[in-house]
Short mmCIF file of the C-alpha atoms (twelve columns), coordinates in Angstrom:
data_MODEL
# 
_entry.id   MODEL 
# 
loop_
_atom_site.group_PDB 
_atom_site.id 
_atom_site.type_symbol 
_atom_site.label_atom_id 
_atom_site.label_alt_id 
_atom_site.label_comp_id 
_atom_site.label_asym_id 
_atom_site.label_seq_id 
_atom_site.Cartn_x 
_atom_site.Cartn_y 
_atom_site.Cartn_z 
_atom_site.pdbx_PDB_model_num 
ATOM 1  C CA . MET A 1  10.388  -13.445 4.318   1 
ATOM 2  C CA . GLU A 2  7.144   -13.476 2.344   1 
ATOM 3  C CA . MET A 3  5.012   -12.349 5.262   1 
ATOM 4  C CA . ILE A 4  7.078   -9.256  6.059   1 
ATOM 5  C CA . THR A 5  6.299   -7.724  2.650   1 
ATOM 6  C CA . ILE A 6  2.630   -6.988  3.373   1 
ATOM 7  C CA . PRO A 7  3.238   -4.862  6.484   1 
ATOM 8  C CA . VAL A 8  6.124   -3.077  4.743   1 
ATOM 9  C CA . ILE A 9  3.902   -2.121  1.792   1 
ATOM 10 C CA . THR A 10 1.228   -0.978  4.250   1 
ATOM 11 C CA . LEU A 11 3.703   1.179   6.173   1 
ATOM 12 C CA . ILE A 12 5.074   2.767   2.994   1 
ATOM 13 C CA . CYS A 13 1.560   3.619   1.824   1 
ATOM 14 C CA . TYR A 14 0.689   4.947   5.284   1 
ATOM 15 C CA . ALA A 15 3.737   7.223   5.203   1 
ATOM 16 C CA . VAL A 16 2.806   8.519   1.745   1 
ATOM 17 C CA . GLY A 17 -0.764  9.163   2.909   1 
ATOM 18 C CA . PHE A 18 0.515   10.959  5.996   1 
ATOM 19 C CA . CYS A 19 2.663   13.228  3.819   1 
ATOM 20 C CA . ILE A 20 -0.250  13.960  1.485   1 
ATOM 21 C CA . LYS A 21 -2.452  14.808  4.464   1 
ATOM 22 C CA . SER A 22 -0.119  17.681  5.343   1 
ATOM 23 C CA . PHE A 23 -1.011  19.438  2.061   1 
ATOM 24 C CA . GLY A 24 -4.545  20.205  3.240   1 
ATOM 25 C CA . ASP A 25 -8.133  19.033  3.083   1 
ATOM 26 C CA . SER A 26 -8.434  19.096  -0.697  1 
ATOM 27 C CA . ALA A 27 -5.580  16.595  -1.057  1 
ATOM 28 C CA . SER A 28 -6.934  14.421  1.770   1 
ATOM 29 C CA . LYS A 29 -9.832  13.276  -0.402  1 
ATOM 30 C CA . LEU A 30 -7.376  11.599  -2.758  1 
ATOM 31 C CA . ILE A 31 -5.472  9.634   -0.108  1 
ATOM 32 C CA . PRO A 32 -7.398  6.314   -0.373  1 
ATOM 33 C CA . GLY A 33 -6.955  6.143   -4.138  1 
ATOM 34 C CA . ILE A 34 -3.328  7.197   -4.048  1 
ATOM 35 C CA . CYS A 35 -2.449  4.691   -1.314  1 
ATOM 36 C CA . THR A 36 -4.218  1.902   -3.195  1 
ATOM 37 C CA . ILE A 37 -2.419  2.673   -6.456  1 
ATOM 38 C CA . ILE A 38 0.977   3.005   -4.753  1 
ATOM 39 C CA . GLY A 39 0.419   -0.296  -2.945  1 
ATOM 40 C CA . GLY A 40 -0.380  -2.023  -6.238  1 
ATOM 41 C CA . ILE A 41 2.708   -0.580  -7.889  1 
ATOM 42 C CA . ILE A 42 4.935   -1.656  -4.992  1 
ATOM 43 C CA . GLY A 43 3.410   -5.148  -5.073  1 
ATOM 44 C CA . VAL A 44 4.179   -5.564  -8.773  1 
ATOM 45 C CA . ILE A 45 7.694   -4.135  -8.355  1 
ATOM 46 C CA . ALA A 46 8.361   -6.535  -5.471  1 
ATOM 47 C CA . PHE A 47 7.175   -9.431  -7.640  1 
ATOM 48 C CA . PHE A 48 9.544   -8.548  -10.465 1 
ATOM 49 C CA . VAL A 49 12.526  -7.687  -8.254  1 
ATOM 50 C CA . SER A 50 12.339  -10.885 -6.245  1 
ATOM 51 C CA . PRO A 51 9.418   -13.313 -6.611  1 
ATOM 52 C CA . ASN A 52 10.370  -14.831 -3.250  1 
ATOM 53 C CA . LEU A 53 9.795   -11.461 -1.588  1 
ATOM 54 C CA . ILE A 54 6.010   -11.529 -2.009  1 
ATOM 55 C CA . ALA A 55 3.703   -14.511 -1.566  1 
ATOM 56 C CA . ALA A 56 2.394   -14.490 -5.142  1 
ATOM 57 C CA . SER A 57 2.614   -16.953 -7.982  1 
ATOM 58 C CA . ASP A 58 1.695   -14.461 -10.715 1 
ATOM 59 C CA . ILE A 59 1.550   -10.733 -11.367 1 
ATOM 60 C CA . PHE A 60 -2.192  -10.463 -10.698 1 
ATOM 61 C CA . THR A 61 -1.839  -11.936 -7.223  1 
ATOM 62 C CA . ALA A 62 1.058   -9.574  -6.519  1 
ATOM 63 C CA . LEU A 63 -1.094  -6.670  -7.703  1 
ATOM 64 C CA . ALA A 64 -3.990  -7.771  -5.482  1 
ATOM 65 C CA . ILE A 65 -1.699  -8.082  -2.450  1 
ATOM 66 C CA . GLY A 66 -0.316  -4.609  -3.107  1 
ATOM 67 C CA . LEU A 67 -3.751  -3.072  -3.612  1 
ATOM 68 C CA . ALA A 68 -5.063  -4.649  -0.406  1 
ATOM 69 C CA . SER A 69 -2.017  -3.430  1.498   1 
ATOM 70 C CA . GLY A 70 -2.575  0.104   0.211   1 
ATOM 71 C CA . MET A 71 -6.205  -0.008  1.281   1 
ATOM 72 C CA . ALA A 72 -5.148  -1.344  4.677   1 
ATOM 73 C CA . ALA A 73 -2.988  1.741   5.159   1 
ATOM 74 C CA . THR A 74 -6.054  3.939   4.657   1 
ATOM 75 C CA . GLY A 75 -8.056  1.826   7.092   1 
ATOM 76 C CA . LEU A 76 -5.251  2.009   9.625   1 
ATOM 77 C CA . ASP A 77 -5.388  5.784   9.517   1 
ATOM 78 C CA . GLU A 78 -9.163  5.788   9.915   1 
ATOM 79 C CA . ILE A 79 -8.910  3.610   13.037  1 
ATOM 80 C CA . LYS A 80 -6.447  6.097   14.494  1 
ATOM 81 C CA . GLU A 81 -8.768  9.017   13.690  1 
ATOM 82 C CA . GLN A 82 -11.697 7.472   15.550  1 
# 
């Protein structure tokens, strides 16, 4: 169950970034930061809701997992673009 959380956070951040991209080029510059922040927030929320849901022993590890997942969503979109 712990390993499914990372791809889910990545997909949520990817979906948010995809929605932001539809607003235009000026909003597209903010996508990496927004996805990273949203990923961190989701990671911390997942840690507090159910510590077994995310593979983290403390809040800082949960935050790091969420931040990395948010950045992965941005990288996933860049791979698709190229």
